[in-house]
Every structure is written in structure tokens, then in C-alpha cells.
N, CA, C and O of each residue as an XYZ file, in Angstrom:
688
protein
N       0.761     15.532     49.176
C       0.076     15.356     47.905
C      -0.011     16.713     47.216
O      -0.509     17.677     47.798
N       0.467     16.787     45.992
C       0.501     18.048     45.261
C      -0.861     18.322     44.637
O      -1.571     17.408     44.218
N      -1.199     19.583     44.588
C      -2.447     19.968     43.933
C      -2.142     20.400     42.512
O      -1.055     20.894     42.213
N      -3.098     20.208     41.664
C      -2.912     20.640     40.283
C      -4.159     21.395     39.848
O      -5.263     21.149     40.336
N      -3.953     22.312     38.924
C      -5.089     23.087     38.438
C      -5.810     22.293     37.360
O      -5.248     21.391     36.739
N      -7.074     22.657     37.158
C      -7.869     21.965     36.152
C      -7.365     22.291     34.744
O      -7.481     21.471     33.833
N      -6.816     23.468     34.574
C      -6.328     23.887     33.262
C      -4.853     24.237     33.357
O      -4.409     24.771     34.373
N      -4.094     23.946     32.321
C      -2.668     24.299     32.355
C      -2.495     25.814     32.233
O      -3.399     26.496     31.750
N      -1.364     26.345     32.658
C      -1.142     27.786     32.512
C      -1.026     28.153     31.029
O      -0.690     27.300     30.208
N      -1.298     29.404     30.684
C      -1.193     29.785     29.274
C       0.257     29.717     28.816
O       1.174     29.823     29.630
N       0.464     29.541     27.517
C       1.839     29.505     27.023
C       2.522     30.854     27.237
O       1.846     31.881     27.301
N       3.847     30.868     27.349
C       4.544     32.110     27.696
C       4.425     33.213     26.651
O       4.623     34.383     26.979
N       4.105     32.875     25.395
C       4.051     33.922     24.376
C       2.789     34.780     24.455
O       2.633     35.700     23.652
N       1.879     34.509     25.403
C       0.695     35.368     25.543
C       1.088     36.791     25.919
O       0.334     37.730     25.664
N       2.271     36.959     26.526
C       2.722     38.297     26.916
C       2.987     39.183     25.700
O       2.971     40.410     25.809
N       3.227     38.570     24.554
C       3.479     39.341     23.328
C       2.242     40.119     22.885
O       2.343     41.032     22.066
N       1.083     39.762     23.419
C      -0.180     40.376     22.991
C      -0.791     41.302     24.046
O      -1.955     41.682     23.922
N      -0.034     41.670     25.077
C      -0.607     42.441     26.178
C      -1.040     43.841     25.756
O      -1.982     44.378     26.340
N      -0.396     44.450     24.772
C      -0.764     45.804     24.333
C      -1.622     45.778     23.063
O      -1.783     46.806     22.406
N      -2.172     44.612     22.716
C      -2.909     44.476     21.459
C      -4.167     45.346     21.433
O      -4.508     45.893     20.385
N      -4.858     45.483     22.556
C      -6.086     46.288     22.607
C      -5.805     47.748     22.254
O      -6.586     48.366     21.530
N      -4.713     48.301     22.750
C      -4.386     49.693     22.482
C      -3.727     49.868     21.114
O      -3.996     50.840     20.409
N      -2.866     48.924     20.746
C      -2.129     49.034     19.484
C      -2.096     47.674     18.786
O      -1.212     46.860     19.057
N      -3.058     47.421     17.884
C      -3.096     46.100     17.230
C      -1.844     45.778     16.416
O      -1.556     44.605     16.177
N      -1.101     46.783     15.990
C       0.102     46.508     15.210
C       1.256     46.028     16.093
O       2.310     45.661     15.574
N       1.076     46.023     17.419
C       2.146     45.588     18.321
C       2.272     44.066     18.372
O       3.271     43.552     18.875
N       1.288     43.344     17.865
C       1.335     41.881     17.895
C       2.380     41.371     16.910
O       2.606     41.994     15.873
N       3.015     40.252     17.220
C       4.019     39.715     16.294
C       3.359     39.181     15.025
O       2.175     38.845     15.006
N       4.152     39.114     13.986
C       3.667     38.576     12.708
C       3.431     37.077     12.856
O       4.116     36.421     13.640
N       2.472     36.528     12.113
C       2.281     35.071     12.176
C       3.477     34.358     11.555
O       4.198     34.937     10.741
N       3.684     33.116     11.937
C       4.832     32.391     11.371
C       4.626     32.147      9.881
O       3.488     32.087      9.415
N       5.710     32.006      9.135
C       5.569     31.757      7.685
C       4.987     30.364      7.452
O       5.124     29.484      8.302
N       4.341     30.161      6.306
C       3.810     28.831      6.005
C       4.922     27.796      5.897
O       6.049     28.114      5.517
N       4.599     26.582      6.226
C       5.572     25.498      6.194
C       5.699     24.981      4.766
O       4.698     24.793      4.073
N       6.922     24.757      4.338
C       7.167     24.150      3.031
C       7.769     22.768      3.243
O       8.588     22.569      4.141
N       7.362     21.823      2.419
C       7.960     20.490      2.487
C       7.298     19.604      3.511
O       6.088     19.383      3.471
N       8.101     19.094      4.437
C       7.612     18.120      5.421
C       7.512     18.764      6.800
O       8.205     19.736      7.100
N       6.635     18.200      7.633
C       6.517     18.625      9.019
C       6.245     17.397      9.876
O       5.787     16.370      9.375
N       6.529     17.506     11.166
C       6.386     16.377     12.081
C       5.306     16.684     13.105
O       5.309     17.751     13.720
N       4.382     15.747     13.288
C       3.336     15.860     14.297
C       3.288     14.544     15.063
O       3.089     13.483     14.471
N       3.469     14.612     16.369
C       3.463     13.434     17.233
C       4.409     12.350     16.724
O       4.098     11.161     16.790
N       5.550     12.767     16.222
C       6.557     11.829     15.776
C       6.355     11.296     14.369
O       7.229     10.600     13.850
N       5.241     11.598     13.743
C       4.988     11.129     12.369
C       5.275     12.262     11.397
O       4.855     13.399     11.610
N       5.992     11.942     10.332
C       6.342     12.949      9.341
C       5.270     12.994      8.252
O       4.843     11.958      7.742
N       4.839     14.222      7.901
C       3.790     14.417      6.900
C       4.260     15.380      5.822
O       5.113     16.233      6.066
N       3.696     15.236      4.625
C       3.962     16.140      3.509
C       2.898     17.235      3.490
O       1.757     17.001      3.887
N       3.267     18.421      3.033
C       2.308     19.509      2.895
C       1.300     19.196      1.798
O       0.093     19.295      2.018
N       1.780     18.826      0.638
C       0.903     18.512     -0.491
C       0.697     17.011     -0.556
O       1.293     16.323     -1.385
N      -0.149     16.513      0.323
C      -0.394     15.086      0.340
C      -1.322     14.707     -0.810
O      -2.352     15.341     -1.039
N      -0.934     13.676     -1.511
C      -1.740     13.129     -2.588
C      -2.272     11.794     -2.094
O      -1.546     11.005     -1.489
N      -3.544     11.553     -2.358
C      -4.150     10.302     -1.934
C      -3.493      9.150     -2.692
O      -3.585      9.086     -3.918
N      -2.833      8.241     -1.976
C      -2.177      7.138     -2.679
C      -3.215      6.201     -3.297
O      -4.318      6.042     -2.774
N      -2.843      5.595     -4.404
C      -3.775      4.672     -5.061
C      -3.902      3.400     -4.231
O      -3.052      3.092     -3.395
N      -4.969      2.683     -4.479
C      -5.165      1.424     -3.766
C      -4.098      0.408     -4.135
O      -3.651     -0.363     -3.286
N      -3.683      0.404     -5.414
C      -2.659     -0.545     -5.847
C      -1.333     -0.299     -5.138
O      -0.614     -1.242     -4.808
N      -1.007      0.990     -4.903
C       0.248      1.286     -4.215
C       0.218      0.832     -2.763
O       1.264      0.677     -2.134
N      -0.979      0.620     -2.235
C      -1.130      0.124     -0.866
C      -1.304     -1.395     -0.836
O      -1.442     -1.994      0.230
N      -1.296     -2.013     -2.033
C      -1.433     -3.465     -2.103
C      -2.869     -3.930     -1.953
O      -3.107     -5.049     -1.499
N      -3.836     -3.091     -2.325
C      -5.252     -3.424     -2.197
C      -5.862     -3.483     -3.592
O      -5.597     -2.617     -4.427
N      -6.671     -4.495     -3.844
C      -7.335     -4.640     -5.141
C      -8.439     -3.584     -5.264
O      -9.259     -3.432     -4.358
N      -8.458     -2.863     -6.375
C      -9.463     -1.816     -6.607
C     -10.674     -2.445     -7.288
O     -10.546     -3.076     -8.337
N     -11.854     -2.270     -6.683
C     -13.077     -2.890     -7.186
C     -13.838     -2.019     -8.180
O     -14.713     -2.522     -8.885
N     -13.530     -0.748     -8.252
C     -14.224      0.148     -9.185
C     -13.260      0.524    -10.308
O     -12.046      0.419    -10.134
N     -13.785      0.963    -11.465
C     -12.913      1.250    -12.611
C     -11.946      2.397    -12.338
O     -12.258      3.347    -11.620
N     -10.771      2.278    -12.931
C      -9.756      3.329    -12.796
C     -10.012      4.398    -13.841
O     -10.672      4.148    -14.850
N      -9.494      5.577    -13.597
C      -9.584      6.632    -14.591
C     -10.175      7.911    -14.020
O     -10.788      7.908    -12.952
N      -9.981      9.003    -14.749
C     -10.444     10.309    -14.252
C     -11.954     10.509    -14.382
O     -12.514     11.391    -13.731
N     -12.618      9.709    -15.208
C     -14.054      9.893    -15.434
C     -14.891      8.920    -14.619
O     -15.878      8.384    -15.122
N     -14.516      8.687    -13.379
C     -15.244      7.772    -12.519
C     -16.539      8.424    -12.066
O     -16.548      9.567    -11.609
N     -17.629      7.687    -12.197
C     -18.926      8.154    -11.693
C     -19.012      7.747    -10.217
O     -19.381      6.618     -9.896
N     -18.670      8.671     -9.337
C     -18.563      8.372     -7.914
C     -19.894      7.887     -7.338
O     -19.930      6.933     -6.560
N     -20.965      8.538     -7.718
C     -22.278      8.184     -7.186
C     -22.632      6.737     -7.549
O     -23.075      5.966     -6.699
N     -22.433      6.386     -8.806
C     -22.743      5.031     -9.278
C     -21.859      4.005     -8.584
O     -22.337      2.956     -8.151
N     -20.576      4.306     -8.478
C     -19.647      3.352     -7.873
C     -19.907      3.178     -6.381
O     -19.799      2.068     -5.860
N     -20.247      4.263     -5.690
C     -20.575      4.157     -4.264
C     -21.816      3.305     -4.057
O     -21.865      2.486     -3.139
N     -22.820      3.495     -4.907
C     -24.035      2.673     -4.807
C     -23.723      1.202     -5.072
O     -24.203      0.319     -4.361
N     -22.921      0.950     -6.092
C     -22.554     -0.428     -6.428
C     -21.823     -1.092     -5.272
O     -22.138     -2.220     -4.893
N     -20.837     -0.382     -4.711
C     -20.077     -0.945     -3.588
C     -20.966     -1.137     -2.363
O     -20.795     -2.102     -1.619
N     -21.904     -0.232     -2.151
C     -22.813     -0.358     -1.011
C     -23.704     -1.593     -1.163
O     -23.900     -2.341     -0.205
N     -24.241     -1.804     -2.365
C     -25.069     -2.999     -2.602
C     -24.244     -4.275     -2.427
O     -24.709     -5.257     -1.848
N     -23.030     -4.241     -2.934
C     -22.153     -5.401     -2.801
C     -21.834     -5.671     -1.335
O     -21.778     -6.825     -0.909
N     -21.628     -4.612     -0.567
C     -21.367     -4.766      0.862
C     -22.565     -5.396      1.566
O     -22.399     -6.294      2.391
N     -23.762     -4.934      1.245
C     -24.964     -5.508      1.853
C     -25.091     -6.991      1.527
O     -25.413     -7.799      2.399
N     -24.837     -7.348      0.265
C     -24.907     -8.744     -0.149
C     -23.889     -9.589      0.610
O     -24.215    -10.685      1.065
N     -22.670     -9.098      0.751
C     -21.631     -9.864      1.451
C     -21.949    -10.005      2.941
O     -21.637    -11.031      3.546
N     -22.557     -9.001      3.524
C     -22.927     -9.109      4.944
C     -24.018    -10.155      5.126
O     -23.976    -10.930      6.081
N     -24.992    -10.188      4.226
C     -26.028    -11.225      4.295
C     -25.426    -12.615      4.102
O     -25.798    -13.560      4.798
N     -24.498    -12.736      3.159
C     -23.834    -14.019      2.950
C     -23.027    -14.423      4.175
O     -22.974    -15.603      4.522
N     -22.399    -13.455      4.832
C     -21.639    -13.748      6.053
C     -22.576    -14.266      7.140
O     -22.238    -15.205      7.861
N     -23.748    -13.656      7.255
C     -24.704    -14.128      8.261
C     -25.124    -15.570      7.966
O     -25.215    -16.390      8.879
N     -25.380    -15.879      6.686
C     -25.734    -17.258      6.321
C     -24.609    -18.225      6.649
O     -24.850    -19.301      7.196
N     -23.388    -17.846      6.319
C     -22.240    -18.728      6.569
C     -22.044    -18.941      8.068
O     -21.725    -20.048      8.501
N     -22.236    -17.882      8.862
C     -22.062    -18.024     10.310
C     -23.101    -18.973     10.900
O     -22.841    -19.629     11.908
N     -24.270    -19.047     10.279
C     -25.304    -19.960     10.763
C     -25.022    -21.390     10.296
O     -25.124    -22.336     11.077
N     -24.666    -21.540      9.013
C     -24.520    -22.883      8.444
C     -23.132    -23.486      8.659
O     -23.024    -24.640      9.075
N     -22.060    -22.720      8.381
C     -20.684    -23.233      8.479
C     -19.809    -22.178      9.163
O     -19.081    -21.458      8.480
N     -19.862    -22.071     10.467
C     -19.131    -21.005     11.176
C     -17.623    -20.997     10.935
O     -16.993    -19.954     11.103
N     -17.040    -22.094     10.557
C     -15.593    -22.136     10.378
C     -15.147    -21.523      9.051
O     -13.950    -21.312      8.857
N     -16.071    -21.231      8.133
C     -15.737    -20.697      6.813
C     -15.982    -19.185      6.700
O     -16.171    -18.674      5.595
N     -15.981    -18.492      7.790
C     -16.323    -17.062      7.765
C     -15.172    -16.163      7.297
O     -15.425    -15.043      6.855
N     -13.930    -16.615      7.380
C     -12.762    -15.753      7.153
C     -12.757    -15.134      5.760
O     -12.422    -13.959      5.612
N     -13.120    -15.899      4.742
C     -13.110    -15.371      3.365
C     -14.101    -14.229      3.208
O     -13.788    -13.225      2.568
N     -15.295    -14.368      3.784
C     -16.311    -13.311      3.688
C     -15.875    -12.049      4.435
O     -16.140    -10.935      3.985
N     -15.213    -12.226      5.564
C     -14.730    -11.070      6.323
C     -13.668    -10.327      5.518
O     -13.629     -9.097      5.532
N     -12.803    -11.064      4.814
C     -11.794    -10.432      3.957
C     -12.456     -9.661      2.813
O     -12.030     -8.557      2.473
N     -13.505    -10.253      2.218
C     -14.225     -9.574      1.139
C     -14.876     -8.288      1.643
O     -14.823     -7.252      0.980
N     -15.482     -8.367      2.805
C     -16.129     -7.178      3.387
C     -15.083     -6.119      3.690
O     -15.318     -4.933      3.457
N     -13.938     -6.527      4.204
C     -12.852     -5.584      4.489
C     -12.379     -4.906      3.215
O     -12.120     -3.703      3.215
N     -12.262     -5.659      2.134
C     -11.842     -5.103      0.846
C     -12.869     -4.073      0.340
O     -12.499     -3.010     -0.158
N     -14.135     -4.398      0.474
C     -15.179     -3.456      0.037
C     -15.114     -2.176      0.872
O     -15.217     -1.075      0.333
N     -14.941     -2.324      2.187
C     -14.828     -1.134      3.040
C     -13.622     -0.285      2.662
O     -13.717      0.942      2.642
N     -12.502     -0.910      2.366
C     -11.315     -0.153      1.971
C     -11.549      0.597      0.665
O     -11.104      1.736      0.519
N     -12.240     -0.027     -0.281
C     -12.559      0.643     -1.540
C     -13.535      1.785     -1.323
O     -13.376      2.856     -1.908
N     -14.555      1.567     -0.481
C     -15.493      2.654     -0.158
C     -14.759      3.824      0.487
O     -14.983      4.980      0.129
N     -13.893      3.520      1.426
C     -13.144      4.551      2.142
C     -12.264      5.344      1.180
O     -12.196      6.570      1.264
N     -11.592      4.646      0.269
C     -10.728      5.320     -0.700
C     -11.545      6.191     -1.648
O     -11.147      7.311     -1.969
N     -12.679      5.677     -2.091
C     -13.538      6.434     -2.998
C     -14.070      7.694     -2.314
O     -14.117      8.762     -2.924
N     -14.468      7.568     -1.050
C     -14.946      8.737     -0.307
C     -13.820      9.742     -0.065
O     -14.039     10.951     -0.150
N     -12.621      9.251      0.234
C     -11.494     10.160      0.444
C     -11.119     10.901     -0.829
O     -10.639     12.033     -0.769
N     -11.333     10.277     -1.977
C     -11.029     10.970     -3.225
C     -12.045     12.075     -3.516
O     -11.803     12.930     -4.367
N     -13.167     12.061     -2.823
C     -14.172     13.126     -2.969
C     -13.924     14.308     -2.030
O     -14.595     15.333     -2.152
N     -12.989     14.190     -1.110
C     -12.738     15.257     -0.124
C     -12.412     16.615     -0.758
O     -12.946     17.622     -0.295
N     -11.566     16.697     -1.787
C     -11.314     18.015     -2.391
C     -12.575     18.649     -2.966
O     -12.769     19.860     -2.859
N     -13.428     17.836     -3.573
C     -14.686     18.363     -4.112
C     -15.581     18.866     -2.986
O     -16.227     19.906     -3.108
N     -15.611     18.112     -1.887
C     -16.419     18.508     -0.747
C     -15.905     19.817     -0.154
O     -16.698     20.697      0.183
N     -14.601     19.951     -0.026
C     -14.024     21.178      0.525
C     -14.345     22.372     -0.369
O     -14.691     23.446      0.122
N     -14.230     22.180     -1.679
C     -14.535     23.261     -2.625
C     -16.012     23.651     -2.541
O     -16.336     24.839     -2.534
N     -16.904     22.670     -2.477
C     -18.340     22.952     -2.390
C     -18.685     23.639     -1.069
O     -19.532     24.532     -1.035
N     -18.038     23.229      0.008
C     -18.273     23.865      1.302
C     -17.823     25.314      1.276
O     -18.517     26.190      1.792
N     -16.672     25.573      0.684
C     -16.162     26.935      0.576
C     -17.091     27.796     -0.274
O     -17.373     28.940      0.082
N     -17.561     27.262     -1.380
C     -18.496     28.009     -2.236
C     -19.765     28.332     -1.464
O     -20.268     29.453     -1.537
N     -20.287     27.354     -0.722
C     -21.507     27.585      0.057
C     -21.288     28.666      1.114
O     -22.138     29.536      1.300
N     -20.151     28.611      1.803
C     -19.859     29.614      2.827
C     -19.756     31.011      2.216
O     -20.285     31.973      2.771
N     -19.079     31.120      1.079
C     -18.936     32.423      0.431
C     -20.281     32.952     -0.052
O     -20.566     34.143      0.077
N     -21.106     32.069     -0.608
C     -22.434     32.501     -1.059
C     -23.290     32.974      0.103
O     -24.010     33.964     -0.024
N     -23.224     32.277      1.238
C     -24.017     32.711      2.398
C     -23.488     34.032      2.956
O     -24.272     34.860      3.419
N     -22.165     34.239      2.919
C     -21.616     35.519      3.362
C     -22.083     36.643      2.442
O     -22.449     37.720      2.914
N     -22.072     36.400      1.143
C     -22.539     37.413      0.198
C     -24.002     37.721      0.445
O     -24.403     38.885      0.439
N     -24.812     36.677      0.665
C     -26.240     36.876      0.925
C     -26.461     37.683      2.201
O     -27.304     38.580      2.223
N     -25.716     37.377      3.262
C     -25.851     38.134      4.521
C     -25.456     39.592      4.320
O     -26.108     40.493      4.848
N     -24.395     39.825      3.560
C     -23.948     41.202      3.327
C     -24.952     41.969      2.481
O     -25.204     43.146      2.738
N     -25.529     41.316      1.474
C     -26.561     41.975      0.671
C     -27.768     42.312      1.541
O     -28.352     43.387      1.408
N     -28.137     41.399      2.422
C     -29.261     41.648      3.331
C     -28.935     42.808      4.269
O     -29.800     43.637      4.555
N     -27.706     42.871      4.744
C     -27.310     43.973      5.624
C     -27.356     45.297      4.871
O     -27.773     46.312      5.429
N     -26.933     45.297      3.617
C     -26.976     46.520      2.806
C     -28.417     46.960      2.596
O     -28.725     48.147      2.702
N     -29.304     46.011      2.299
C     -30.723     46.345      2.127
C     -31.308     46.899      3.416
O     -32.094     47.845      3.390
N     -30.928     46.312      4.542
C     -31.413     46.793      5.835
C     -30.924     48.215      6.102
O     -31.680     49.053      6.595
N     -29.659     48.485      5.774
C     -29.112     49.836      5.966
C     -29.839     50.835      5.070
O     -30.164     51.940      5.506
N     -30.097     50.451      3.813
C     -30.820     51.336      2.898
C     -32.219     51.632      3.415
O     -32.681     52.772      3.355
N     -32.893     50.606      3.923
C     -34.244     50.795      4.460
C     -34.217     51.717      5.674
O     -35.069     52.597      5.797
N     -33.268     51.532      6.557
C     -33.162     52.397      7.746
C     -32.840     53.837      7.340
O     -33.347     54.787      7.938
N     -31.988     53.988      6.313
C     -31.654     55.325      5.837
C     -32.891     56.027      5.287
O     -33.111     57.207      5.560
N     -33.705     55.298      4.508
C     -34.931     55.890      3.967
C     -35.891     56.283      5.094
O     -36.511     57.344      5.046
N     -36.005     55.428      6.096
C     -36.862     55.744      7.239
C     -36.360     56.989      7.962
O     -37.147     57.848      8.358
N     -35.025     57.077      8.133
C     -34.449     58.242      8.810
C     -34.682     59.510      7.994
O     -34.965     60.568      8.556
N     -34.562     59.406      6.662
C     -34.799     60.573      5.811
C     -36.265     61.016      5.894
O     -36.548     62.214      5.916
N     -37.189     60.064      5.940
C     -38.608     60.412      6.080
C     -38.859     61.108      7.414
O     -39.580     62.103      7.480
N     -38.258     60.575      8.473
C     -38.432     61.199      9.793
C     -37.839     62.606      9.817
O     -38.422     63.527     10.389
N     -36.668     62.759      9.187
C     -36.058     64.093      9.127
C     -36.923     65.055      8.313
O     -37.085     66.220      8.677
N     -37.477     64.552      7.205
C     -38.370     65.395      6.395
C     -39.595     65.815      7.180
O     -40.001     66.975      7.112
N     -40.195     64.891      7.929
C     -41.368     65.209      8.739
C     -41.014     66.200      9.833
O     -41.765     67.134     10.113
N     -39.834     65.977     10.461
C     -39.443     66.885     11.538
C     -39.159     68.285     10.995
O     -39.452     69.275     11.667
N     -38.591     68.383      9.784
C     -38.364     69.697      9.171
C     -39.702     70.384      8.886
O     -39.838     71.592      9.085
N     -40.686     69.615      8.422
C     -42.011     70.192      8.182
C     -42.634     70.682      9.478
O     -43.256     71.744      9.512
N     -42.468     69.908     10.542
C     -43.003     70.316     11.843
C     -42.309     71.561     12.336
O     -42.949     72.476     12.854
N     -40.984     71.597     12.173
C     -40.223     72.778     12.610
C     -40.610     73.988     11.784
O     -40.839     75.066     12.334
N     -40.688     73.826     10.461
C     -41.093     74.944      9.589
C     -42.504     75.389      9.910
O     -42.788     76.586      9.899
N     -43.391     74.455     10.195
C     -44.775     74.800     10.532
C     -44.864     75.528     11.853
O     -45.695     76.424     12.003
N     -44.035     75.171     12.813
C     -44.091     75.840     14.110
C     -43.432     77.215     14.048
O     -43.790     78.098     14.827
N     -42.478     77.417     13.138
C     -41.824     78.726     13.040
C     -42.731     79.731     12.337
O     -42.648     80.927     12.614
N     -43.590     79.272     11.439
C     -44.463     80.221     10.720
C     -45.612     80.671     11.594
O     -46.225     81.688     11.269
N     -45.950     80.003     12.665
C     -47.073     80.393     13.536
C     -46.691     81.483     14.420
O     -47.505     81.942     15.221
């Protein structure tokens, strides 16, 4: 019976970084960015993926089309509609269990529309997250600068006091 380690061995290119501590410029350059298509686990993907429309996927769009969509309003509307359809499904399952298929299709359609609407908000979310991260970095750096200034002033006061003590002891 063969034994195996809990972790696989490191990839062979780790040797390229053995002198990195002494000479950081000895590390190889990172690979160039990928242009066009790339393959992951056998599936081909585009670099600049655009969210396909619901119509192109053969799904009926329940919210209005156009660039001026009020996402908050539409998400609330779809959420209320989903709640109503789930309650109706519960009633149908109690009264006429054989007629549930239509309600399940309606609920599936609402979920697909919700999912598409949320996915269309991803670029906005990424931009807002990046802005928040940059603002917090700026705030931390400003705080660090203020801390350094305060420590410098304290050090200058201590040096001034020590000079006075030294001058006072030399005059005696």
C-alpha cells in the first residue's frame, strides 16, 4: 500500500525564486495578460464577457428594458411577486397538488430575472468596493502620517528638554 502526503509537492517553478530574498530583481517577470479567449476546465471563456440578455437566453424579461432601469424598485417588485407566487404554490399544493407545475415555472422565471438583475449590478458593486478600499487606504495613510507627526513633535520636545538639562548641567 503506497503512502501519500497530505499536501502535493510544490510546483517546479518555485526554484526560480530561490535567490529572491537577496536579489528581488532575480525573479522572473509575470506572464503577459491574456487577450481574447482562454480555457478553464475544458470550458472556453472570453476576457471581456458581457452579460447576455435574457431574451438571448430564451427567457422572458419581467422588468422594463433600457439603460434607465431603477434596480432597487425592480428588485423589490420581483421580490414581492416571488413571495406572492410562493404563497400561491403553497395553496395549490394543499388544494390541487397536480396543478403545481405552472407555479413552479413562474417561480423559476422570477428567480432567473432576479439573478440577471443582480448580475447586472456586479460592475457597480465592484466599482463601489474598489472606491471603499481606496478611501480606507487613504484614511489609514493619513492616520499614519498624523501619528508620525505627533511622534516627531514628542521627540523634538524630549530633545529640547534634554538639551536644556545638558546646558544646565554644563553651566554648574
